[in-house]
ChimeraX commands (.cxc) that place a marker at each C-alpha (Angstrom):
marker #1 position 196.58,-72.73,111.56 radius 0.5
marker #1 position 193.52,-73.68,113.57 radius 0.5
marker #1 position 190.73,-71.22,114.46 radius 0.5
marker #1 position 188.01,-72.02,117.02 radius 0.5
marker #1 position 186.45,-68.53,117.13 radius 0.5
marker #1 position 182.66,-68.56,117.74 radius 0.5
marker #1 position 182.69,-72.31,118.11 radius 0.5
marker #1 position 183.77,-72.98,114.51 radius 0.5
marker #1 position 186.76,-75.21,113.89 radius 0.5
marker #1 position 188.62,-74.40,110.68 radius 0.5
marker #1 position 192.01,-75.73,109.62 radius 0.5
marker #1 position 194.14,-74.36,106.80 radius 0.5
marker #1 position 195.42,-76.78,104.16 radius 0.5
marker #1 position 198.85,-78.27,104.71 radius 0.5
marker #1 position 201.83,-77.19,102.61 radius 0.5
marker #1 position 204.63,-79.68,101.98 radius 0.5
marker #1 position 208.06,-79.30,100.40 radius 0.5
marker #1 position 208.98,-82.44,98.46 radius 0.5
marker #1 position 212.74,-81.82,98.34 radius 0.5
marker #1 position 215.20,-79.15,99.41 radius 0.5
marker #1 position 218.91,-79.42,98.62 radius 0.5
marker #1 position 221.98,-77.54,97.41 radius 0.5
marker #1 position 224.18,-78.67,94.51 radius 0.5
marker #1 position 227.68,-77.34,93.94 radius 0.5
marker #1 position 229.96,-79.07,91.46 radius 0.5
marker #1 position 229.55,-82.74,92.26 radius 0.5
marker #1 position 228.23,-82.13,95.77 radius 0.5
marker #1 position 224.60,-82.53,96.80 radius 0.5
marker #1 position 223.53,-81.63,100.34 radius 0.5
marker #1 position 220.02,-81.61,101.78 radius 0.5
marker #1 position 216.85,-83.67,101.51 radius 0.5
marker #1 position 216.42,-85.52,98.22 radius 0.5
marker #1 position 216.13,-88.95,96.61 radius 0.5
marker #1 position 218.52,-91.52,98.00 radius 0.5
marker #1 position 221.57,-92.18,95.83 radius 0.5
marker #1 position 220.23,-95.74,95.69 radius 0.5
marker #1 position 217.54,-94.34,93.34 radius 0.5
marker #1 position 219.01,-91.26,91.66 radius 0.5
marker #1 position 222.42,-89.61,91.31 radius 0.5
marker #1 position 223.60,-86.43,89.60 radius 0.5
marker #1 position 225.58,-88.17,86.85 radius 0.5
marker #1 position 223.96,-91.62,86.91 radius 0.5
marker #1 position 222.18,-91.44,83.55 radius 0.5
marker #1 position 220.35,-94.71,82.81 radius 0.5
marker #1 position 221.31,-96.11,86.24 radius 0.5
marker #1 position 218.59,-93.95,87.83 radius 0.5
marker #1 position 215.09,-95.23,88.75 radius 0.5
marker #1 position 213.43,-98.60,88.08 radius 0.5
marker #1 position 211.13,-99.67,85.26 radius 0.5
marker #1 position 209.62,-97.37,82.62 radius 0.5
marker #1 position 206.36,-96.70,84.47 radius 0.5
marker #1 position 205.56,-93.78,86.77 radius 0.5
marker #1 position 206.07,-95.88,89.92 radius 0.5
marker #1 position 209.07,-97.78,88.50 radius 0.5
marker #1 position 207.83,-100.98,90.18 radius 0.5
marker #1 position 209.69,-101.98,93.38 radius 0.5
marker #1 position 213.25,-100.65,93.60 radius 0.5
marker #1 position 213.40,-99.35,97.21 radius 0.5
marker #1 position 212.50,-95.76,96.35 radius 0.5
marker #1 position 213.05,-93.37,99.25 radius 0.5
marker #1 position 214.02,-89.82,100.12 radius 0.5
marker #1 position 216.69,-89.04,102.69 radius 0.5
marker #1 position 218.68,-86.23,104.28 radius 0.5
marker #1 position 222.08,-86.79,102.69 radius 0.5
marker #1 position 225.50,-85.51,101.70 radius 0.5
marker #1 position 226.79,-87.02,98.45 radius 0.5
marker #1 position 229.54,-86.47,95.91 radius 0.5
marker #1 position 229.32,-87.52,92.25 radius 0.5
marker #1 position 231.96,-87.49,89.54 radius 0.5
marker #1 position 231.87,-88.42,85.88 radius 0.5
marker #1 position 234.19,-88.61,82.86 radius 0.5
marker #1 position 234.18,-90.44,79.51 radius 0.5
marker #1 position 230.87,-92.13,80.24 radius 0.5
marker #1 position 231.93,-93.40,83.66 radius 0.5
marker #1 position 230.37,-92.02,86.82 radius 0.5
marker #1 position 230.46,-92.70,90.52 radius 0.5
marker #1 position 228.66,-91.50,93.65 radius 0.5
marker #1 position 229.35,-91.87,97.36 radius 0.5
marker #1 position 226.49,-90.83,99.64 radius 0.5
marker #1 position 226.11,-90.56,103.43 radius 0.5
marker #1 position 222.41,-90.76,104.31 radius 0.5
marker #1 position 220.35,-90.32,107.48 radius 0.5
marker #1 position 217.94,-93.20,108.09 radius 0.5
marker #1 position 216.11,-91.44,110.92 radius 0.5
marker #1 position 217.61,-93.68,113.61 radius 0.5
marker #1 position 218.55,-92.78,117.16 radius 0.5
marker #1 position 222.24,-92.28,116.52 radius 0.5
marker #1 position 224.52,-90.15,114.37 radius 0.5
marker #1 position 225.96,-92.94,112.22 radius 0.5
marker #1 position 224.83,-92.59,108.57 radius 0.5
marker #1 position 223.94,-95.21,106.01 radius 0.5
marker #1 position 226.43,-95.43,103.13 radius 0.5
marker #1 position 225.50,-95.82,99.44 radius 0.5
marker #1 position 227.95,-96.27,96.57 radius 0.5
marker #1 position 227.11,-96.24,92.85 radius 0.5
marker #1 position 229.28,-96.95,89.78 radius 0.5
marker #1 position 227.85,-96.57,86.26 radius 0.5
marker #1 position 228.85,-96.44,82.60 radius 0.5
marker #1 position 226.64,-94.69,80.03 radius 0.5
marker #1 position 227.06,-94.90,76.24 radius 0.5
marker #1 position 225.02,-94.56,73.08 radius 0.5
marker #1 position 224.05,-98.22,73.23 radius 0.5
marker #1 position 222.73,-97.91,76.81 radius 0.5
marker #1 position 224.59,-98.49,80.06 radius 0.5
marker #1 position 225.52,-100.73,82.98 radius 0.5
marker #1 position 225.68,-100.01,86.70 radius 0.5
marker #1 position 226.25,-101.47,90.16 radius 0.5
marker #1 position 225.10,-100.22,93.56 radius 0.5
marker #1 position 225.84,-101.22,97.14 radius 0.5
marker #1 position 224.27,-99.88,100.35 radius 0.5
marker #1 position 225.13,-100.31,104.03 radius 0.5
marker #1 position 222.23,-100.01,106.50 radius 0.5
marker #1 position 223.93,-99.16,109.79 radius 0.5
marker #1 position 220.85,-99.81,111.92 radius 0.5
marker #1 position 221.06,-103.61,111.41 radius 0.5
marker #1 position 223.42,-105.86,113.35 radius 0.5
marker #1 position 223.31,-108.50,110.60 radius 0.5
marker #1 position 222.24,-108.46,106.95 radius 0.5
marker #1 position 223.06,-104.78,106.66 radius 0.5
marker #1 position 224.27,-104.94,103.05 radius 0.5
marker #1 position 222.13,-104.61,99.92 radius 0.5
marker #1 position 223.29,-104.64,96.31 radius 0.5
marker #1 position 221.89,-104.04,92.84 radius 0.5
marker #1 position 223.17,-104.36,89.27 radius 0.5
marker #1 position 221.52,-103.32,86.05 radius 0.5
marker #1 position 221.75,-103.13,82.27 radius 0.5
marker #1 position 219.98,-100.97,79.69 radius 0.5
marker #1 position 220.12,-101.72,75.97 radius 0.5
marker #1 position 218.88,-99.09,73.53 radius 0.5
marker #1 position 217.22,-100.26,70.31 radius 0.5
marker #1 position 219.31,-99.00,67.35 radius 0.5
marker #1 position 217.67,-96.32,65.20 radius 0.5
marker #1 position 214.62,-96.20,67.49 radius 0.5
marker #1 position 215.08,-93.29,69.96 radius 0.5
marker #1 position 213.25,-93.91,73.22 radius 0.5
marker #1 position 212.98,-97.69,72.74 radius 0.5
marker #1 position 215.06,-99.72,75.19 radius 0.5
marker #1 position 215.19,-102.78,77.44 radius 0.5
marker #1 position 216.12,-102.67,81.14 radius 0.5
marker #1 position 217.17,-105.59,83.35 radius 0.5
marker #1 position 217.84,-104.99,87.08 radius 0.5
marker #1 position 218.74,-107.42,89.86 radius 0.5
marker #1 position 218.45,-106.74,93.60 radius 0.5
marker #1 position 219.83,-108.49,96.68 radius 0.5
marker #1 position 219.32,-107.80,100.39 radius 0.5
marker #1 position 220.95,-109.51,103.36 radius 0.5
marker #1 position 217.89,-108.88,105.53 radius 0.5
marker #1 position 214.19,-108.39,104.94 radius 0.5
marker #1 position 214.41,-105.30,107.19 radius 0.5
marker #1 position 217.16,-103.61,105.18 radius 0.5
marker #1 position 216.05,-100.11,104.12 radius 0.5
marker #1 position 217.50,-100.74,100.65 radius 0.5
marker #1 position 215.78,-104.08,100.08 radius 0.5
marker #1 position 212.92,-104.26,97.58 radius 0.5
marker #1 position 209.46,-104.83,99.02 radius 0.5
marker #1 position 206.23,-106.59,98.13 radius 0.5
marker #1 position 203.05,-107.86,99.79 radius 0.5
marker #1 position 204.26,-111.11,101.37 radius 0.5
marker #1 position 200.70,-112.19,102.22 radius 0.5
marker #1 position 201.23,-111.94,105.98 radius 0.5
marker #1 position 198.71,-109.18,106.55 radius 0.5
marker #1 position 201.25,-106.36,106.29 radius 0.5
marker #1 position 201.37,-104.85,102.78 radius 0.5
marker #1 position 204.85,-104.19,101.44 radius 0.5
marker #1 position 206.66,-105.93,104.28 radius 0.5
marker #1 position 210.39,-106.00,103.55 radius 0.5
marker #1 position 210.65,-109.60,102.45 radius 0.5
marker #1 position 212.64,-110.09,99.24 radius 0.5
marker #1 position 215.93,-111.94,99.53 radius 0.5
marker #1 position 216.51,-111.19,95.87 radius 0.5
marker #1 position 214.49,-109.83,92.98 radius 0.5
marker #1 position 214.75,-109.45,89.20 radius 0.5
marker #1 position 213.02,-106.70,87.20 radius 0.5
marker #1 position 212.71,-106.67,83.38 radius 0.5
marker #1 position 211.10,-103.79,81.47 radius 0.5
marker #1 position 210.80,-102.88,77.80 radius 0.5
marker #1 position 209.65,-99.53,76.42 radius 0.5
marker #1 position 208.70,-99.10,72.76 radius 0.5
marker #1 position 208.48,-95.62,71.24 radius 0.5
marker #1 position 205.99,-95.76,68.38 radius 0.5
marker #1 position 206.60,-92.08,67.64 radius 0.5
marker #1 position 207.95,-88.98,69.36 radius 0.5
marker #1 position 204.57,-88.57,71.10 radius 0.5
marker #1 position 203.43,-92.15,71.81 radius 0.5
marker #1 position 205.14,-94.94,73.75 radius 0.5
marker #1 position 204.18,-98.07,75.67 radius 0.5
marker #1 position 206.02,-100.31,78.12 radius 0.5
marker #1 position 205.60,-103.75,79.63 radius 0.5
marker #1 position 207.42,-105.01,82.74 radius 0.5
marker #1 position 207.65,-107.95,85.13 radius 0.5
marker #1 position 209.31,-108.36,88.52 radius 0.5
marker #1 position 209.93,-111.53,90.53 radius 0.5
marker #1 position 210.58,-111.61,94.29 radius 0.5
marker #1 position 212.21,-114.46,96.21 radius 0.5
marker #1 position 210.97,-114.38,99.80 radius 0.5
marker #1 position 213.09,-114.85,102.92 radius 0.5
marker #1 position 212.74,-118.12,104.82 radius 0.5
marker #1 position 209.12,-119.23,104.93 radius 0.5
marker #1 position 207.82,-116.08,103.27 radius 0.5
marker #1 position 206.18,-116.74,99.89 radius 0.5
marker #1 position 207.50,-115.53,96.56 radius 0.5
marker #1 position 205.87,-112.65,94.71 radius 0.5
marker #1 position 205.20,-111.33,91.22 radius 0.5
marker #1 position 204.46,-107.88,89.76 radius 0.5
marker #1 position 203.37,-107.09,86.21 radius 0.5
marker #1 position 202.51,-103.79,84.55 radius 0.5
marker #1 position 201.48,-102.13,81.31 radius 0.5
marker #1 position 201.97,-98.43,80.66 radius 0.5
marker #1 position 200.96,-96.15,77.77 radius 0.5
marker #1 position 202.09,-92.53,77.48 radius 0.5
marker #1 position 200.73,-90.09,74.88 radius 0.5
marker #1 position 201.74,-86.45,74.50 radius 0.5
marker #1 position 199.28,-84.95,71.99 radius 0.5
marker #1 position 200.77,-81.46,72.39 radius 0.5
marker #1 position 203.93,-80.08,73.96 radius 0.5
marker #1 position 204.05,-80.35,77.78 radius 0.5
marker #1 position 200.72,-82.18,78.06 radius 0.5
marker #1 position 200.79,-85.86,78.96 radius 0.5
marker #1 position 198.08,-88.52,78.99 radius 0.5
marker #1 position 199.25,-91.58,80.92 radius 0.5
marker #1 position 197.47,-94.86,81.56 radius 0.5
marker #1 position 198.90,-97.70,83.67 radius 0.5
marker #1 position 197.66,-101.14,84.69 radius 0.5
marker #1 position 199.38,-103.27,87.34 radius 0.5
marker #1 position 198.97,-106.80,88.68 radius 0.5
marker #1 position 200.42,-108.13,91.96 radius 0.5
marker #1 position 200.44,-111.77,93.02 radius 0.5
marker #1 position 201.90,-113.41,96.11 radius 0.5
marker #1 position 202.31,-117.17,96.04 radius 0.5
marker #1 position 199.36,-118.82,97.80 radius 0.5
marker #1 position 197.22,-115.66,97.82 radius 0.5
marker #1 position 194.82,-114.04,95.38 radius 0.5
marker #1 position 196.25,-111.50,92.97 radius 0.5
marker #1 position 195.20,-107.84,92.85 radius 0.5
marker #1 position 194.80,-105.49,89.88 radius 0.5
marker #1 position 195.10,-101.72,89.95 radius 0.5
marker #1 position 195.44,-98.90,87.46 radius 0.5
marker #1 position 194.92,-95.24,86.67 radius 0.5
marker #1 position 194.57,-92.68,83.90 radius 0.5
marker #1 position 196.22,-89.33,84.55 radius 0.5
marker #1 position 196.40,-86.03,82.68 radius 0.5
marker #1 position 199.45,-83.87,83.41 radius 0.5
marker #1 position 200.31,-80.35,82.28 radius 0.5
marker #1 position 204.01,-79.51,82.62 radius 0.5
marker #1 position 205.25,-75.97,83.14 radius 0.5
marker link #1:1,2 radius 0.2
marker link #1:2,3 radius 0.2
marker link #1:3,4 radius 0.2
marker link #1:4,5 radius 0.2
marker link #1:5,6 radius 0.2
marker link #1:6,7 radius 0.2
marker link #1:7,8 radius 0.2
marker link #1:8,9 radius 0.2
marker link #1:9,10 radius 0.2
marker link #1:10,11 radius 0.2
marker link #1:11,12 radius 0.2
marker link #1:12,13 radius 0.2
marker link #1:13,14 radius 0.2
marker link #1:14,15 radius 0.2
marker link #1:15,16 radius 0.2
marker link #1:16,17 radius 0.2
marker link #1:17,18 radius 0.2
marker link #1:18,19 radius 0.2
marker link #1:19,20 radius 0.2
marker link #1:20,21 radius 0.2
marker link #1:21,22 radius 0.2
marker link #1:22,23 radius 0.2
marker link #1:23,24 radius 0.2
marker link #1:24,25 radius 0.2
marker link #1:25,26 radius 0.2
marker link #1:26,27 radius 0.2
marker link #1:27,28 radius 0.2
marker link #1:28,29 radius 0.2
marker link #1:29,30 radius 0.2
marker link #1:30,31 radius 0.2
marker link #1:31,32 radius 0.2
marker link #1:32,33 radius 0.2
marker link #1:33,34 radius 0.2
marker link #1:34,35 radius 0.2
marker link #1:35,36 radius 0.2
marker link #1:36,37 radius 0.2
marker link #1:37,38 radius 0.2
marker link #1:38,39 radius 0.2
marker link #1:39,40 radius 0.2
marker link #1:40,41 radius 0.2
marker link #1:41,42 radius 0.2
marker link #1:42,43 radius 0.2
marker link #1:43,44 radius 0.2
marker link #1:44,45 radius 0.2
marker link #1:45,46 radius 0.2
marker link #1:46,47 radius 0.2
marker link #1:47,48 radius 0.2
marker link #1:48,49 radius 0.2
marker link #1:49,50 radius 0.2
marker link #1:50,51 radius 0.2
marker link #1:51,52 radius 0.2
marker link #1:52,53 radius 0.2
marker link #1:53,54 radius 0.2
marker link #1:54,55 radius 0.2
marker link #1:55,56 radius 0.2
marker link #1:56,57 radius 0.2
marker link #1:57,58 radius 0.2
marker link #1:58,59 radius 0.2
marker link #1:59,60 radius 0.2
marker link #1:60,61 radius 0.2
marker link #1:61,62 radius 0.2
marker link #1:62,63 radius 0.2
marker link #1:63,64 radius 0.2
marker link #1:64,65 radius 0.2
marker link #1:65,66 radius 0.2
marker link #1:66,67 radius 0.2
marker link #1:67,68 radius 0.2
marker link #1:68,69 radius 0.2
marker link #1:69,70 radius 0.2
marker link #1:70,71 radius 0.2
marker link #1:71,72 radius 0.2
marker link #1:72,73 radius 0.2
marker link #1:73,74 radius 0.2
marker link #1:74,75 radius 0.2
marker link #1:75,76 radius 0.2
marker link #1:76,77 radius 0.2
marker link #1:77,78 radius 0.2
marker link #1:78,79 radius 0.2
marker link #1:79,80 radius 0.2
marker link #1:80,81 radius 0.2
marker link #1:81,82 radius 0.2
marker link #1:82,83 radius 0.2
marker link #1:83,84 radius 0.2
marker link #1:84,85 radius 0.2
marker link #1:85,86 radius 0.2
marker link #1:86,87 radius 0.2
marker link #1:87,88 radius 0.2
marker link #1:88,89 radius 0.2
marker link #1:89,90 radius 0.2
marker link #1:90,91 radius 0.2
marker link #1:91,92 radius 0.2
marker link #1:92,93 radius 0.2
marker link #1:93,94 radius 0.2
marker link #1:94,95 radius 0.2
marker link #1:95,96 radius 0.2
marker link #1:96,97 radius 0.2
marker link #1:97,98 radius 0.2
marker link #1:98,99 radius 0.2
marker link #1:99,100 radius 0.2
marker link #1:100,101 radius 0.2
marker link #1:101,102 radius 0.2
marker link #1:102,103 radius 0.2
marker link #1:103,104 radius 0.2
marker link #1:104,105 radius 0.2
marker link #1:105,106 radius 0.2
marker link #1:106,107 radius 0.2
marker link #1:107,108 radius 0.2
marker link #1:108,109 radius 0.2
marker link #1:109,110 radius 0.2
marker link #1:110,111 radius 0.2
marker link #1:111,112 radius 0.2
marker link #1:112,113 radius 0.2
marker link #1:113,114 radius 0.2
marker link #1:114,115 radius 0.2
marker link #1:115,116 radius 0.2
marker link #1:116,117 radius 0.2
marker link #1:117,118 radius 0.2
marker link #1:118,119 radius 0.2
marker link #1:119,120 radius 0.2
marker link #1:120,121 radius 0.2
marker link #1:121,122 radius 0.2
marker link #1:122,123 radius 0.2
marker link #1:123,124 radius 0.2
marker link #1:124,125 radius 0.2
marker link #1:125,126 radius 0.2
marker link #1:126,127 radius 0.2
marker link #1:127,128 radius 0.2
marker link #1:128,129 radius 0.2
marker link #1:129,130 radius 0.2
marker link #1:130,131 radius 0.2
marker link #1:131,132 radius 0.2
marker link #1:132,133 radius 0.2
marker link #1:133,134 radius 0.2
marker link #1:134,135 radius 0.2
marker link #1:135,136 radius 0.2
marker link #1:136,137 radius 0.2
marker link #1:137,138 radius 0.2
marker link #1:138,139 radius 0.2
marker link #1:139,140 radius 0.2
marker link #1:140,141 radius 0.2
marker link #1:141,142 radius 0.2
marker link #1:142,143 radius 0.2
marker link #1:143,144 radius 0.2
marker link #1:144,145 radius 0.2
marker link #1:145,146 radius 0.2
marker link #1:146,147 radius 0.2
marker link #1:147,148 radius 0.2
marker link #1:148,149 radius 0.2
marker link #1:149,150 radius 0.2
marker link #1:150,151 radius 0.2
marker link #1:151,152 radius 0.2
marker link #1:152,153 radius 0.2
marker link #1:153,154 radius 0.2
marker link #1:154,155 radius 0.2
marker link #1:155,156 radius 0.2
marker link #1:156,157 radius 0.2
marker link #1:157,158 radius 0.2
marker link #1:158,159 radius 0.2
marker link #1:159,160 radius 0.2
marker link #1:160,161 radius 0.2
marker link #1:161,162 radius 0.2
marker link #1:162,163 radius 0.2
marker link #1:163,164 radius 0.2
marker link #1:164,165 radius 0.2
marker link #1:165,166 radius 0.2
marker link #1:166,167 radius 0.2
marker link #1:167,168 radius 0.2
marker link #1:168,169 radius 0.2
marker link #1:169,170 radius 0.2
marker link #1:170,171 radius 0.2
marker link #1:171,172 radius 0.2
marker link #1:172,173 radius 0.2
marker link #1:173,174 radius 0.2
marker link #1:174,175 radius 0.2
marker link #1:175,176 radius 0.2
marker link #1:176,177 radius 0.2
marker link #1:177,178 radius 0.2
marker link #1:178,179 radius 0.2
marker link #1:179,180 radius 0.2
marker link #1:180,181 radius 0.2
marker link #1:181,182 radius 0.2
marker link #1:182,183 radius 0.2
marker link #1:183,184 radius 0.2
marker link #1:184,185 radius 0.2
marker link #1:185,186 radius 0.2
marker link #1:186,187 radius 0.2
marker link #1:187,188 radius 0.2
marker link #1:188,189 radius 0.2
marker link #1:189,190 radius 0.2
marker link #1:190,191 radius 0.2
marker link #1:191,192 radius 0.2
marker link #1:192,193 radius 0.2
marker link #1:193,194 radius 0.2
marker link #1:194,195 radius 0.2
marker link #1:195,196 radius 0.2
marker link #1:196,197 radius 0.2
marker link #1:197,198 radius 0.2
marker link #1:198,199 radius 0.2
marker link #1:199,200 radius 0.2
marker link #1:200,201 radius 0.2
marker link #1:201,202 radius 0.2
marker link #1:202,203 radius 0.2
marker link #1:203,204 radius 0.2
marker link #1:204,205 radius 0.2
marker link #1:205,206 radius 0.2
marker link #1:206,207 radius 0.2
marker link #1:207,208 radius 0.2
marker link #1:208,209 radius 0.2
marker link #1:209,210 radius 0.2
marker link #1:210,211 radius 0.2
marker link #1:211,212 radius 0.2
marker link #1:212,213 radius 0.2
marker link #1:213,214 radius 0.2
marker link #1:214,215 radius 0.2
marker link #1:215,216 radius 0.2
marker link #1:216,217 radius 0.2
marker link #1:217,218 radius 0.2
marker link #1:218,219 radius 0.2
marker link #1:219,220 radius 0.2
marker link #1:220,221 radius 0.2
marker link #1:221,222 radius 0.2
marker link #1:222,223 radius 0.2
marker link #1:223,224 radius 0.2
marker link #1:224,225 radius 0.2
marker link #1:225,226 radius 0.2
marker link #1:226,227 radius 0.2
marker link #1:227,228 radius 0.2
marker link #1:228,229 radius 0.2
marker link #1:229,230 radius 0.2
marker link #1:230,231 radius 0.2
marker link #1:231,232 radius 0.2
marker link #1:232,233 radius 0.2
marker link #1:233,234 radius 0.2
marker link #1:234,235 radius 0.2
marker link #1:235,236 radius 0.2
marker link #1:236,237 radius 0.2
marker link #1:237,238 radius 0.2
marker link #1:238,239 radius 0.2
marker link #1:239,240 radius 0.2
marker link #1:240,241 radius 0.2
marker link #1:241,242 radius 0.2
marker link #1:242,243 radius 0.2
marker link #1:243,244 radius 0.2
marker link #1:244,245 radius 0.2
view
């Protein structure tokens, strides 16, 4: 709401809804995370690394209709997703996963209908839990994209003046989280990007520490490093205090 009464210009703060969807049985309908990133029964197949950002794994939110099923540790999801294009043809995402006490494995494939060529992207991953150390585990994820413009391709700063241009032909992400106690954990991760054509390769590294001194109160510190071949690297980080309700 904007008010210009008596020559003063005041604007109310904006309100934003992050997600809005309906779930019934295995169905999910509405606006939510793409099935490429998160599914109802995906377990360890969801997300990227152990940090808050998860490194680069093509995170996105979409209007979608998806169905998930699961039994005996196996799960699958088929999702029709709107990419915001000028037609009514949806993108298609499929996910298969297996979760067990030792960890899990998964495979994903996505079809970006807006591309004439290179419209397929794929990902496969593995998580291994450390025996007798709850919360400690190792994750290894591979990504492939047929085009650097595929909506499901992982991104990085290719050093061409456009940050996070879609440029990775393939990428590998490795992340390890160590739980020192029920309230303190730390993770380290690395991701390599192979650029398309003449685009340079890229590297991401990160360190993350999470401490929960009392119930529902989190202190998180993260440090990240990004380097594109032939260009100077950049370092970033933050410390955040979060109260959960």
